[in-house]
C-alpha positions as CSV (number, residue, x, y, z in Angstrom):
1,H,7.6,13.3,-1.4
2,R,8.2,16.4,0.8
3,R,5.4,17.9,0.0
4,V,3.2,14.5,0.8
5,L,4.3,13.7,4.3
6,Q,4.1,17.7,4.6
7,R,0.2,17.2,3.5
8,N,-0.2,14.6,5.9
9,N,1.2,15.3,8.8
10,D,-1.5,15.4,11.1
11,L,-1.7,11.9,10.1
12,D,-1.1,8.9,13.2
13,V,0.5,5.4,11.7
14,I,-0.5,2.3,13.7
15,W,0.7,-1.1,13.2
16,R,-0.7,-3.9,14.1
17,T,-1.2,-7.7,12.8
18,Q,-5.0,-7.7,12.2
19,P,-6.8,-4.9,9.9
20,A,-8.9,-2.7,12.0
21,A,-12.6,-3.5,12.6
22,D,-13.6,-0.2,10.5
23,A,-11.1,-1.4,7.5
24,Y,-13.8,-3.4,5.3
25,S,-16.1,-0.3,4.9
26,L,-13.0,1.1,3.8
27,Y,-11.9,-1.2,1.4
28,E,-15.5,-1.2,0.0
29,R,-15.6,2.5,-0.9
30,Y,-12.1,2.4,-2.3
31,I,-13.0,-0.2,-4.8
32,T,-16.6,0.9,-5.7
33,L,-15.2,4.7,-6.3
34,R,-11.5,3.5,-7.5
35,H,-11.4,0.4,-9.2
36,A,-15.8,0.1,-10.2
37,D,-13.7,-1.0,-13.3
38,G,-11.3,-3.7,-12.1
39,D,-11.8,-7.5,-11.8
40,M,-12.5,-6.5,-7.8
41,Y,-15.6,-5.0,-7.9
42,P,-18.0,-5.1,-6.3
43,P,-16.8,-5.6,-3.2
44,T,-17.7,-8.6,-0.9
45,R,-17.0,-8.9,2.9
46,E,-15.8,-12.5,1.7
47,Q,-13.2,-11.3,-1.1
48,F,-12.1,-8.3,1.3
49,D,-11.3,-11.4,4.2
50,S,-9.5,-13.9,1.5
51,F,-7.0,-10.7,0.1
52,I,-6.5,-9.0,3.1
53,A,-8.0,-9.8,6.4
54,D,-6.8,-13.8,6.1
55,C,-3.0,-13.2,7.0
56,R,-0.1,-15.1,7.4
57,E,2.0,-14.9,10.4
58,D,4.2,-12.0,8.7
59,T,2.0,-9.8,8.2
60,A,1.4,-6.1,8.8
61,F,-1.5,-3.9,8.6
62,L,-0.1,0.0,8.9
63,H,-3.3,2.0,9.5
64,F,-3.4,5.8,9.1
65,Y,-5.5,8.2,11.0
66,R,-6.7,11.5,11.7
67,E,-8.0,11.6,14.6
68,N,-10.4,8.4,15.3
69,T,-11.2,8.1,11.7
70,L,-9.5,5.8,9.4
71,M,-7.7,7.0,6.2
72,A,-5.7,4.0,4.7
73,V,-4.4,0.9,5.2
74,A,-1.1,-0.5,3.5
75,V,-0.7,-4.3,4.0
76,C,2.7,-5.8,3.6
77,D,4.9,-8.9,4.3
78,Q,8.0,-8.9,6.3
79,M,10.4,-10.9,4.3
80,G,14.3,-11.6,5.1
81,D,15.9,-8.6,3.7
82,G,13.0,-6.4,3.5
83,L,9.2,-5.4,3.0
84,S,6.8,-6.6,0.7
85,A,3.9,-4.1,0.0
86,M,0.8,-6.2,-0.7
87,Y,-1.8,-4.1,-1.1
88,T,-3.2,-0.4,-0.3
89,F,-6.5,1.3,0.1
90,F,-7.2,5.0,1.5
91,A,-10.1,7.1,1.9
92,P,-10.9,7.8,-2.1
93,E,-12.2,11.0,-1.1
94,E,-9.3,12.3,0.1
95,E,-7.0,12.1,-3.5
96,Q,-5.4,15.9,-2.3
97,R,-3.6,14.1,0.0
98,S,-2.1,11.1,-1.9
99,L,-2.1,8.7,0.7
100,G,-1.1,5.6,-1.3
101,K,2.5,7.8,-1.9
102,L,2.1,8.4,1.8
103,A,2.0,4.0,2.6
104,I,4.9,4.1,0.2
105,L,6.8,6.4,2.4
106,A,5.7,5.0,5.4
107,Q,7.0,1.9,3.9
108,I,9.9,2.8,3.1
109,Q,10.5,4.8,6.1
110,A,10.0,1.5,8.3
111,C,12.3,-0.7,5.9
112,Q,15.5,1.8,7.3
113,Q,14.3,1.5,10.8
114,K,14.6,-1.9,10.5
115,Q,17.5,-2.0,8.5
116,L,16.5,-3.5,5.8
117,P,17.7,-2.9,2.5
118,Y,14.6,-3.5,0.3
119,L,10.7,-2.1,-0.1
120,Y,9.1,-4.8,-3.0
121,L,6.3,-3.1,-4.8
122,G,5.0,-5.9,-6.1
123,Y,5.1,-7.0,-10.3
124,W,4.4,-4.7,-12.6
125,I,2.6,-4.3,-15.9
126,R,4.0,-1.8,-18.1
127,D,0.6,-1.1,-20.0
128,C,-1.1,-1.2,-16.8
129,Q,-1.9,3.0,-15.9
130,K,-2.7,2.0,-12.8
131,M,0.4,0.4,-11.4
132,R,2.9,3.4,-13.4
133,Y,3.3,4.4,-9.9
134,K,6.1,1.6,-9.3
135,T,8.7,3.7,-11.5
136,D,8.4,6.8,-9.6
137,Y,10.6,5.3,-7.1
138,R,14.2,4.4,-7.5
139,P,16.2,2.8,-7.3
140,I,14.6,-0.5,-9.3
141,E,14.9,-3.2,-10.4
142,L,13.1,-4.7,-13.5
143,L,12.7,-8.1,-15.3
144,I,12.5,-7.3,-18.8
145,S,13.3,-9.8,-21.6
146,R,14.6,-12.3,-19.0
147,R,17.2,-10.3,-18.0
148,W,17.2,-7.6,-14.4
149,L,17.8,-4.1,-15.3
150,R,18.6,-1.8,-13.1
151,L,17.8,1.7,-13.1
152,K,18.9,4.8,-10.3
């Protein structure tokens, strides 16, 4: 994780209550290049608005910028005991930066600053390769066969 932070120390993080004006073009590029095999493809403005932009009052948008270029957006909801990571999209051509990991680390840091004990990474499907990253962050609690397991 230190390497991810080091690689991205040239980025500025800005919290907003709405996505930036240039967020849709980044989202469109991300879905087209990273998820063309999924049900979110092809991306549309209507899909973006209903999934990302039409947010609740407790939704926050972390924007990651290199100078004036938007590199990533992480969408999260504030809950009573933590943040809930809703969705992250980033510049797909910047794979070496590990911007998805950076977004999680930034949300963990935000939880620490707000003295919130949890960052919720959402549901996890064991056989889904694109969700595998969620088990890289510990401790983790998993509901398996109707029992909660805590892994350290």
